[in-house]
Backbone as a ProteinNet text record, in pm:
[ID]
protein_1_A
[PRIMARY]
MEIKKYIIGAMCLIGALSINAQTAKEVLDKTATKVSAKSGAQANFTISGQSMNASGTIAIKGKKFHATTAQATIWFDGKTQWTYMKNNDEVNISNPTESQLAAINPYNFIYMYKNGYNYTMEKKGGNFVVHLKASGKKIQEMYLTIGQKSYTPSQVRYKTAKGWTTIYIRNFKAASLGDGMFRFNSKDFPKAEVIDLR
[TERTIARY]
-8341.3	-8303	-8155.5	-8068.8	-7926.3	-7904	-7979.5	-7967.2	-8002.5	-8108.1	-8151.3	-8040.6	-7972.8	-7863.4	-7748.8	-7716.6	-7609.8	-7645	-7770.6	-7815.3	-7807.9	-7855.8	-7851.8	-7707.2	-7622.2	-7480.1	-7412.3	-7442	-7384.7	-7431.2	-7561	-7615.2	-7549.1	-7525.4	-7458.3	-7315.4	-7246.2	-7108.9	-7103.2	-7195.2	-7201.4	-7231.9	-7323.7	-7358.2	-7239.2	-7164.8	-7047.3	-6940.7	-6920.4	-6822.2	-6862.1	-6990	-7033.9	-7025	-7051.4	-7037.8	-6891.1	-6801	-6658.3	-6613.1	-6663.8	-6627.7	-6679.5	-6802.5	-6858.5	-6775.8	-6738	-6659.4	-6523.9	-6460.6	-6332.2	-6348	-6455.7	-6477.6	-6502.5	-6576.6	-6600.6	-6469.8	-6381.2	-6250.5	-6170.7	-6170.1	-6098.3	-6158.1	-6290.5	-6356.6	-6318.4	-6318.8	-6282.4	-6135.7	-6051.3	-5908.6	-5887.2	-5956.5	-5944.2	-5988	-6096.7	-6145.6	-6042	-5981.1	-5882	-5756.6	-5707.7	-5582.7	-5597	-5713.6	-5731.6	-5797.7	-5767.2	-5821.9	-5788.6	-5883.2	-5866.7	-5746.2	-5712.5	-5600.2	-5464.7	-5460.2	-5336.4	-5288.4	-5180	-5121.4	-4975.1	-4899.4	-4757.3	-4721.3	-4613.5	-4567.5	-4424.4	-4362.6	-4233.6	-4258.8	-4173.8	-4193.3	-4060.2	-4064.3	-3950.8	-4003	-3937	-3975.7	-3866.3	-3907.5	-3810.4	-3872.1	-3791.8	-3837.9	-3813.4	-3814.2	-3795.2	-3669.7	-3561.5	-3434.4	-3446.9	-3547.7	-3566.4	-3566.3	-3475.7	-3472.1	-3452.7	-3548.5	-3541	-3623.7	-3581.7	-3656.7	-3671.6	-3778.8	-3796.5	-3923.7	-3967.5	-4090.5	-4185.8	-4313.9	-4414.8	-4521.7	-4566.1	-4679	-4785.1	-4910.6	-5019.1	-5135.1	-5205.4	-5325.6	-5412.9	-5518.2	-5597.4	-5508.9	-5506.5	-5422.2	-5281.3	-5257.5	-5125.3	-5032.3	-4901.1	-4805.1	-4668	-4587.9	-4450.4	-4366.9	-4272.1	-4190.1	-4042.6	-3970.7	-3827.8	-3753	-3651.1	-3560.7	-3417.8	-3320	-3179.5	-3140.6	-3209	-3173.4	-3252.4	-3375.8	-3462.8	-3568.9	-3624.3	-3741.4	-3846.8	-3970.9	-4078.3	-4194.7	-4245.6	-4366.3	-4470.8	-4594.2	-4704.1	-4826.7	-4876.6	-4988.7	-5124.9	-5130.4	-5254.9	-5255.6	-5164.4	-5152	-5005.1	-4926.2	-4785.7	-4694.4	-4590.4	-4491.2	-4354.6	-4286.1	-4149.3	-4060.4	-3955.2	-3863	-3724.1	-3676.3	-3542.9	-3443.5	-3346.6	-3243.5	-3122.3	-3090.1	-2986.9	-2847.3	-2819.5	-2682.3	-2639.5	-2736.3	-2697.6	-2767.2	-2832.2	-2895.3	-2988	-3080.8	-3168.7	-3313.9	-3404.1	-3547.3	-3618.2	-3687.1	-3767.4	-3914.2	-3982.3	-4124.6	-4202.9	-4307.5	-4387.4	-4532	-4618	-4755.7	-4764.4	-4743.7	-4728.8	-4857.3	-4839	-4950.4	-4984.5	-5094.4	-5137.9	-5030.1	-4967.9	-4866.4	-4739.9	-4705.4	-4589.2	-4611.6	-4733	-4765.7	-4759.8	-4808.9	-4809.1	-4668.1	-4572.6	-4434.5	-4370	-4416.4	-4354.9	-4453.4	-4583	-4682.4	-4757.1	-4726.4	-4790.8	-4940.6	-4989.2	-5131.6	-5213.7	-5151	-5225.3	-5337.6	-5327.7	-5431.4	-5568.7	-5575.4	-5705.5	-5790.7	-5728.8	-5804.7	-5815.6	-5714.1	-5710.8	-5818.3	-5844.9	-5928.8	-6072.7	-6117.4	-6258	-6292.7	-6191.5	-6218	-6143.4	-6218.6	-6161.8	-6093.7	-6109.7	-6046.5	-6151.3	-6120.6	-6200.1	-6127.8	-6203.3	-6141.8	-6177.5	-6082	-6109	-6034.4	-6070.6	-6009.2	-6001.4	-5894.8	-5883.4	-5827.2	-5843.1	-5789.3	-5665.3	-5558.3	-5434.5	-5389.1	-5387.9	-5350.8	-5447.1	-5393.4	-5478	-5498.6	-5479	-5488.3	-5589.8	-5641.4	-5710.5	-5604.3	-5608.8	-5524.3	-5619.4	-5622.1	-5712.4	-5633.7	-5686.6	-5623.8	-5703.3	-5638.7	-5701.5	-5642.3	-5728.7	-5680.7	-5755.2	-5682.5	-5743.5	-5674.8	-5744.2	-5682.3	-5679.8	-5578.1	-5568.9	-5522.7	-5460.9	-5407.5	-5259	-5184.8	-5041.1	-5015.5	-5098.5	-5091	-5188.8	-5136.5	-5221.3	-5280.5	-5202.5	-5240.1	-5182.7	-5254.5	-5208.9	-5257.4	-5171.9	-5209.4	-5191.8	-5294.3	-5289.9	-5306.7	-5213.6	-5225	-5271.4	-5389	-5455.4	-5493	-5462.5	-5494.8	-5644.9	-5688.4	-5832.4	-5893.8	-5815.5	-5869	-5842	-5724.5	-5684.2	-5728.2	-5751.7	-5781	-5669.8	-5545.8	-5431.3	-5346.5	-5293.9	-5215	-5073.6	-5020.7	-4881.3	-4795.8	-4861.5	-4786.7	-4872	-4807.9	-4870	-4775.9	-4825.2	-4743.8	-4815.6	-4748.4	-4817.7	-4730.6	-4800	-4732.9	-4758.1	-4651.2	-4660.5	-4592.6	-4580	-4514	-4367.8	-4308.6	-4167.5	-4149.2	-4258.1	-4246.2	-4311.9	-4275.9	-4339.2	-4259	-4331.4	-4272.7	-4347.4	-4273.2	-4334.5	-4302	-4404.9	-4386.3	-4432.6	-4342.1	-4374.3	-4400.6	-4505.2	-4545.1	-4543.7	-4482.9	-4474.1	-4509.7	-4548.5	-4569	-4669.5	-4777.5	-4882	-4947.7	-4962.4	-5031.5	-5094.8	-5204.9	-5272.5	-5186.7	-5197.3	-5120.1	-5197.7	-5163.7	-5225.4	-5123.1	-5145.5	-5046.8	-5098.7	-5015.1	-5050.4	-5028.5	-5103.9	-5094.6	-4958.3	-4888.8	-4758.5	-4654.4	-4676.8	-4583.2	-4574.4	-4674.7	-4684.9	-4646.5	-4586.2	-4539.4	-4391.8	-4316.6	-4174.8	-4158.8	-4067	-4037.6	-3894.4	-3880.8	-3748.7	-3655.2	-3709.8	-3625.6	-3544.7	-3597	-3525.2	-3410.9	-3410.4	-3307.3	-3260.3	-3197.9	-3166.3	-3070.4	-2986.2	-2887.2	-2932	-3047.4	-3093.8	-3131.9	-3093.1	-3134.9	-3277	-3367.7	-3508.3	-3533.5	-3581.1	-3608.6	-3757.3	-3828.1	-3973.3	-4000.1	-4052.2	-4077.3	-4224	-4304.5	-4447.4	-4473.2
1103.6	1132.5	1095.7	1134.8	1103.5	953	881.8	735.9	672.5	723.5	671	688.8	804.6	829.9	731.1	706.6	611.8	471.2	431.5	298.1	284.3	386.1	383.8	382.2	464.1	467.6	333.3	270.6	139.3	33.4	39.3	-57.4	-40	84.8	111.9	57.9	77.3	29.1	-123	-189.6	-335.4	-385.1	-316.6	-353.1	-339.4	-230.6	-207.7	-314.2	-350	-452.8	-588.8	-623	-753.3	-758.9	-646.1	-640.5	-659.9	-593.9	-607.2	-751.4	-816	-955.1	-1045.1	-1021.9	-1101.5	-1083.4	-960.6	-931.9	-1001.4	-998.3	-1065.6	-1215.2	-1273.8	-1417.5	-1449	-1362.7	-1382.7	-1380.6	-1287.3	-1280.4	-1407.4	-1452.5	-1575	-1696.5	-1701.9	-1813.6	-1817.5	-1701.2	-1694.8	-1732.3	-1685.6	-1718.5	-1867.6	-1925.8	-2069.9	-2151.2	-2108.6	-2178.7	-2173.3	-2056.6	-2040.5	-2122.3	-2114.1	-2180	-2332.2	-2380.2	-2525.4	-2589.8	-2540.7	-2599.5	-2748.6	-2828.2	-2974.1	-3022.5	-2951.6	-2996.4	-2961.6	-2853.5	-2814.1	-2676.4	-2630.8	-2500.6	-2500.9	-2404.8	-2393.1	-2247.1	-2224.2	-2088.2	-2091.5	-1973.3	-1954.9	-1888.3	-1914.1	-1852.1	-1820.7	-1725.5	-1692.4	-1679.8	-1745.6	-1741.3	-1670.1	-1580.9	-1518.3	-1502.8	-1533.4	-1519.4	-1642.9	-1629	-1740.4	-1820.7	-1751.8	-1815.8	-1902.6	-1876.2	-1953.2	-1858.3	-1883.5	-1806.1	-1904.5	-1910.7	-2005.7	-1955.5	-1994.4	-1965.1	-2094.3	-2104.6	-2225.9	-2224.6	-2343.4	-2360.3	-2449.8	-2431.5	-2515.5	-2553.9	-2679.1	-2728.4	-2772.2	-2737.9	-2773.6	-2836.7	-2923.7	-2985.8	-3024.8	-2946.8	-2969	-2947.5	-3042.4	-3031.3	-3082.8	-3141.6	-3195.9	-3083.6	-3099.1	-3004.7	-3068.8	-3010	-3052.4	-2925.1	-2908.4	-2787.2	-2822.6	-2739.6	-2760.5	-2631.4	-2641.7	-2530.1	-2581	-2493.2	-2534.4	-2634.7	-2628.7	-2713.6	-2844.5	-2842.9	-2959.1	-2972.6	-3093.4	-3120.6	-3182.5	-3133.7	-3181	-3230.3	-3348.1	-3403.1	-3416.1	-3382.2	-3399	-3447.4	-3565.7	-3626.2	-3603.2	-3507.3	-3479.3	-3533.8	-3628	-3683.8	-3696	-3759.2	-3786.9	-3688.9	-3644.2	-3554.4	-3622.8	-3612.9	-3661.8	-3540.4	-3524.8	-3412.4	-3467.9	-3442.1	-3488.2	-3374.3	-3397	-3297.4	-3327.9	-3234.8	-3259.6	-3270.6	-3194.4	-3190.7	-3321.2	-3400.8	-3527	-3649.5	-3632.5	-3744.7	-3823.6	-3749.1	-3807.4	-3768.7	-3862.6	-3837.4	-3856	-3751.2	-3761	-3774.5	-3872	-3894.8	-3850.4	-3769.4	-3720.8	-3699	-3680.3	-3636.3	-3495.2	-3391.2	-3255.5	-3195.2	-3099.6	-3023.8	-2908.6	-2840.1	-2725.2	-2616.5	-2586.7	-2480.8	-2524.7	-2652.1	-2701.6	-2693.2	-2722.4	-2711.5	-2566.2	-2475.6	-2333.3	-2279.6	-2339.7	-2291.6	-2311.3	-2408.3	-2433.9	-2420.6	-2437.4	-2428.3	-2295.2	-2198.6	-2066.9	-2069.4	-2180.5	-2189.2	-2263.7	-2302.9	-2377.4	-2295.6	-2161.3	-2075.1	-2101.5	-2157.3	-2177.1	-2279.7	-2356.9	-2449.3	-2396.4	-2322.1	-2275	-2171.8	-2079.8	-1963.4	-1999.7	-2119.2	-2156.4	-2191.2	-2213.5	-2256.2	-2172.2	-2095.3	-2027.7	-1895.2	-1837.2	-1708.4	-1599.3	-1478.6	-1359.9	-1284.2	-1219.2	-1150.4	-1002.6	-922.7	-784.7	-765.2	-660.6	-642.3	-495.3	-460	-326.7	-340.5	-234.5	-233.7	-145.9	-199.3	-122.9	-138.9	-26.3	-33.5	-125.5	-221.6	-317.1	-445.9	-442.4	-565.3	-554.4	-669.4	-684.1	-725.4	-669	-716.8	-768.3	-899.6	-963.6	-997.2	-956	-981.4	-1089.4	-1200.8	-1309.5	-1312.4	-1331.2	-1334.4	-1443.3	-1513.4	-1620.6	-1627.8	-1685.3	-1712.9	-1863.8	-1911.3	-2054.2	-2135.8	-2071.3	-2143.4	-2112.5	-2206.3	-2183.2	-2071.5	-2064.3	-1950.3	-1847.4	-1748.8	-1654.6	-1546.5	-1508	-1392.2	-1407.6	-1355.3	-1368.9	-1251.8	-1204.8	-1103.6	-1164.7	-1156.7	-1209.3	-1094.7	-1080.9	-981.3	-1054.8	-1017.2	-1090.4	-992.2	-1024.8	-939	-920.1	-796	-768.4	-828	-836.2	-891.5	-1040.5	-1083.5	-1223.2	-1319	-1266.6	-1348.6	-1450.7	-1411.9	-1495.1	-1420.2	-1490.4	-1423.9	-1394.2	-1278.9	-1244.9	-1244.6	-1239.5	-1242.1	-1302.2	-1386.6	-1443.3	-1413.1	-1340.4	-1305.1	-1356.6	-1443	-1502	-1500.5	-1507.8	-1498.4	-1623.9	-1678.2	-1785.2	-1733.8	-1819.8	-1780.7	-1741.8	-1790.7	-1762.2	-1630.7	-1571.8	-1445.4	-1450.3	-1354.7	-1339	-1407.1	-1463.3	-1519.6	-1461.5	-1427.4	-1373.1	-1463	-1496.8	-1576	-1491.7	-1469.1	-1396.5	-1498.5	-1475.4	-1569.9	-1498.2	-1564.2	-1506.3	-1611.2	-1564.3	-1649.8	-1762.5	-1732	-1833.1	-1866.3	-1996.6	-2037.9	-2175	-2195.9	-2325.4	-2428.9	-2554.5	-2662.6	-2792.6	-2889.9	-3022.2	-3116.4	-3154.7	-3229.2	-3366.7	-3468.1	-3603.9	-3624.2	-3715.8	-3739	-3794	-3864.2	-3920.8	-3816	-3694.1	-3583.9	-3550.3	-3589	-3547.6	-3658.7	-3765.7	-3875.8	-3903	-3927.2	-3959.5	-4096.8	-4107.1	-4234.3	-4273.6	-4378	-4419.3	-4460.2	-4502.3	-4542.4	-4425.1	-4303.3	-4184.5	-4145	-4199.3	-4166.8	-4295.8	-4384.6	-4519.1	-4521.6	-4418.5	-4417.2	-4336	-4272.8	-4186.5	-4267.2	-4214.6	-4275.8	-4227.6	-4322.3	-4288.6	-4296.5	-4186.4	-4180.3	-4152.6	-4247.3	-4234.2	-4168.5	-4048.1	-3971.8	-3974.8	-4056.7	-4058.4	-4127.6
21226.8	21089.4	21066	21164	21151.4	21152.1	21238.6	21247.3	21113.9	21051.8	20922.2	20818.2	20819.8	20725.5	20747.5	20875.7	20906.2	20858.4	20881	20838.6	20686.6	20615.2	20468.1	20419.6	20483.9	20447.2	20469	20583.9	20615.5	20515.9	20478.8	20382.3	20245.4	20205.1	20076.8	20078.8	20193.2	20206.8	20199.4	20272.8	20271.2	20130	20062.7	19925.1	19832	19847.6	19762.8	19787	19913.3	19946.2	19888.9	19897.4	19846.2	19694.6	19627	19480.8	19443.7	19518.9	19492.8	19511.3	19618.4	19644	19533.4	19487.8	19379	19252.6	19223.4	19103.8	19112	19227.9	19246.4	19222.6	19274	19254.5	19107.5	19039	18896	18817.5	18852.8	18786.2	18813.7	18938.6	18973.9	18903.1	18895.4	18826.6	18678.5	18613.7	18471	18450.5	18542.4	18534.6	18553.4	18653	18678.9	18557.3	18492.7	18373.6	18261.9	18243.3	18136.7	18164.8	18289.6	18325.8	18330.3	18373.7	18390.1	18268.8	18150.8	18027.9	18022.6	17977.1	17978.2	17899.4	17792.1	17708.5	17769.3	17849.4	17915.8	17874	17938.5	17909.2	17952	17897	17929.7	17954.5	18031.7	18058.7	18111.3	18114.5	18180.9	18315.8	18413.8	18544.9	18611	18705.5	18791.3	18933	19027.2	19169.4	19247.9	19339.4	19429.5	19567.5	19670.5	19808.7	19890	20023.8	20116.4	20081.5	20050.3	20014.7	19889.6	19806.8	19684.7	19565.7	19473.9	19350.4	19235.8	19146.2	19035.6	18918.4	18799.2	18677.5	18599.2	18522.6	18444.7	18363.4	18327	18249.3	18326.7	18300.6	18365.9	18264	18274.1	18195.8	18294.7	18270	18361.6	18284.8	18354.8	18299.2	18417.5	18442.1	18563.4	18684.8	18778.1	18897.2	18873	18758.2	18726.9	18679.8	18708.1	18652.4	18637.7	18550.2	18526	18516.4	18608.3	18613.2	18599.6	18525.7	18506.2	18536.5	18623.1	18650.4	18630.1	18648.2	18634.3	18743	18857.9	18971.3	18977	18928	18950.6	18841.8	18834.2	18751	18842.2	18830.1	18917.6	18833.3	18870.4	18809.9	18919.7	18890.7	18986.7	18910.5	18947.1	18872.7	18937.8	19031.6	19102.1	19243.3	19272.5	19406.4	19447.8	19361	19391.8	19320.2	19391.6	19333	19332.7	19218.4	19204.3	19179.6	19260.2	19244.2	19215.4	19094.5	19055.3	19076	19166	19194.7	19106.3	19017.5	18917.2	18976.7	19084	19136.8	19203.8	19255.4	19319.6	19260.3	19143.7	19073	19167.1	19230.1	19332.1	19304.2	19325.3	19307.4	19441.1	19488	19610.1	19572.4	19632	19606.3	19729.6	19708	19821.3	19779.4	19878.7	19857.3	19916.7	19836.4	19889.3	19945.2	20037.1	20093.5	19999.5	20029.2	19949.9	19943.9	20058.5	20060.9	19988.2	19995.5	19922.3	19771.5	19727.9	19586.1	19540.1	19623.6	19588.3	19573.1	19644.7	19640.9	19504.2	19426.5	19296	19180.3	19206.5	19099.3	19110.2	19024.7	19036.3	19008.9	18955.2	18921.4	19026.7	19137.7	19239.1	19302.2	19292.3	19349.7	19289	19167	19102.6	19177	19266.4	19352.1	19494.2	19539.8	19678.4	19709.8	19617.7	19649.4	19683.6	19646	19664	19808.3	19892.7	20030.7	20133	20212.6	20329	20304.5	20184.9	20156.5	20133	20179.7	20148	20037.8	19946.5	19833.8	19832.2	19787.7	19747.8	19616.2	19541.9	19412	19376	19303.8	19245.9	19105.2	19026.6	18890.8	18887.7	18826	18809.9	18667	18593.5	18452.5	18378.5	18306.8	18235.1	18309.6	18443.9	18523.8	18636.9	18676.9	18804	18905.1	19025.4	19134.8	19243.1	19259.6	19355.3	19481.8	19595.9	19725.4	19796.7	19827.1	19901.2	20041.7	20141.5	20279.2	20355.2	20442.3	20522.1	20657.2	20754.5	20883.9	20902.3	20972.2	20999.2	20880.3	20780.8	20665.4	20651.3	20592.9	20575.3	20475	20369.5	20277.7	20333.3	20408.3	20481.8	20393.1	20292	20212.6	20072.6	19972.2	19835.3	19750.5	19661.5	19562.9	19423.6	19342.4	19206.6	19108.4	19016	18909.2	18784	18734.1	18625.8	18515.1	18391.8	18278.1	18262.3	18243.9	18232.9	18106.4	18000	17875.4	17860.9	17906.3	17883.6	17993.7	18114.7	18232.9	18258.9	18228.2	18263.4	18365.1	18466.1	18570	18522.6	18562.2	18531.8	18658.6	18775.2	18901.1	19011.6	19092.6	19212.8	19328.2	19427.7	19544.1	19667.9	19744.8	19859.8	19985.1	20099.9	20229.8	20311.8	20368.4	20467.4	20594.3	20694.6	20818.9	20794.7	20686.2	20655.3	20580.6	20532.7	20460.3	20323.5	20237.8	20106.5	19996.8	19900.5	19779.3	19660.3	19555.5	19434	19315.4	19237.9	19116.2	18998.1	18903.7	18780.9	18669.6	18592.3	18487.7	18352.7	18252.7	18118.2	18013.4	17897.8	17779.6	17802	17872.2	17892.7	17758.7	17730.8	17607.8	17626.3	17557.8	17561.1	17488.8	17533.2	17471.2	17484.5	17401	17409.5	17471.9	17598.1	17675.8	17715.4	17698.6	17739.6	17888.2	17949.3	18093.9	18136.6	18046.8	18080.5	18114.5	18069.1	18095.8	18244.2	18322	18461.9	18560.2	18507.2	18591.7	18564.6	18668.9	18657.4	18592.6	18497	18431.4	18467.5	18548.3	18597.2	18483.7	18369.6	18255.4	18201	18222.7	18175.2	18268.3	18390.4	18490.2	18556.9	18481.6	18533.3	18651.2	18666.5	18774.7	18895.6	18886.7	18996.3	19119.8	19236.4	19363.3	19394.5	19420	19446.6	19596.5	19655.2	19799.4	19818.2	19878.2	19898.1	20033.1	20032.1	20155.6	20198.6	20134.2	20166.7	20299.7
[MASK]
++++++++++++++++++++++++++++++++++++++++++++++++++++++++++++++++++++++++++++++++++++++++++++++++++++++++++++++++++++++++++++++++++++++++++++++++++++++++++++++++++++++++++++++++++++++++++++++++++++++

């Protein structure tokens, strides 16, 4: 009789955990759909952690993004990234990794969560807080704070081997953005030194 109770209890626990995981994935799916609108979106952000502190604006369209801070401007067209450093008039060209993209693009999680992460979720105030965890990845752990009504993220907190980084997101809004916005145009920076790191 006791064994039967334990089995039923264990099955209920497993069921509850799987429902929670499904719910977390549904929230992430809805958030990804909202954030990756075909026309694009814009927001303000602040990053702190890992010796990096910056504030600026970001425009996104699918996997493409364009970010501007006081120190740098970054264009990413889905494959190639151009980083213009204002203090030395220099442009670095690279093909960034997933973790490098996450360091500057607070919305990169909308592609990362689909592969190799386990999810749990809780509700805090008017937000969902989704916890993503993985082994064998550079982004080991992540907490996403997502509005329950809007399905837009207000905070992304993630951990790498170097420690924790927090990105705060404000003023998210849909926008109609052209693809040219996500590619560096050398005509706009005629004196910049271009360094190809690919």
